N, C-alpha and C positions, 0 to 999 in steps of 0.2 A: 504493500500500500504506500502510495506516494504521502509525503508530509513536507508541508510547509512551515519553516521555522517562524517564529515571531519576529526575528529581524527581517525575513522575506515579507512578511506582512506589513511590517513598519516600511520598508523600502518601496513597495507598491502604494502603500498610502500617501508617502511623501510625494512619489510621482504623479499621483493624483491630486495631490494638495487637499488631502483629507486629514482631518484631525480626529483620531479614533481613540475610544475608550479602551481600557484594557479588556473588558468584556466583548466589546467589538472586535478587537484584534483576534481574541480567541475564537469567537464564532466565525469570523471570516477566514481565518487560518484552517478550521475545521471544514468549512465549506469549499475553500480552494483546493485543499487536500482531497476530497470527495471527487471534485471535478477531474483532477488530475488521476485519480484513480480510474474513473470512467474512461478517461482518453486512453490510458493504458491497456484496458480492456478491449477498447476499439481497435487498438494496434495490433492486437493477437487474431484479428479477424483477416482471414486470407481474401485479398483483393486480386489474386492472380487471375488474368483474362477478363477482368472487369475494365472497359474503357473510362479513362477519366471523364468525369461529368461535372458540371457547375450546379445542376439541378435535376432532379427526376421528373420534374413537371414542364410541360410546353410552356414556352415564354411567349408572350406576345407584347410589343411594346406599347406601354399606356403613356408614354411621353407625348407632350404636346410639341407641335412644330416650333422650331426656335426662330421666331420672329422678333426683329428688333422693335422695341417700342420706347416711348419717353418714360423716362423715370424720374426720381424725386428731383426739385432743385435743392440746392445746398442749406437753404433755409428750412425747408420742408424735414430733410432729413436730420438735421440738427435741433429741430423745434423741440423734442421731448427729451434731449440729452440732459443729464443733471448737471455736466459742466463742459462749456467749450471755451477754447480761446483761439482767436483770428481765424475762425472758419473751421475748426477741427475738433473732435471729440477729444475731451482730457480723460484719460484713464490712469488708475494706479500703477506705478512702477512694480513690476514683478521679477524682472531680471535681477539677479544678485542677491535673492533672498535665500 
């Protein structure tokens, strides 16, 4: 059975910018371990002779045609922003934290 250490859970939480309690770290560690155990089971299944597929269902494109259209003006885009400066959004610095 795969096991995720608390250090690995903390590392993933840091990458996701999640502040987890000790009980959440334990819970998520157990859940991630169960997921990895299931993936290990899937790797034991022989797929020899099975062609690679992205889906077992027939796909039909439901995307609309890409047609250019008029967008928002700068004033409209910034109208609900909590903070702006010289026509730009102001966001908190996250690099270097």
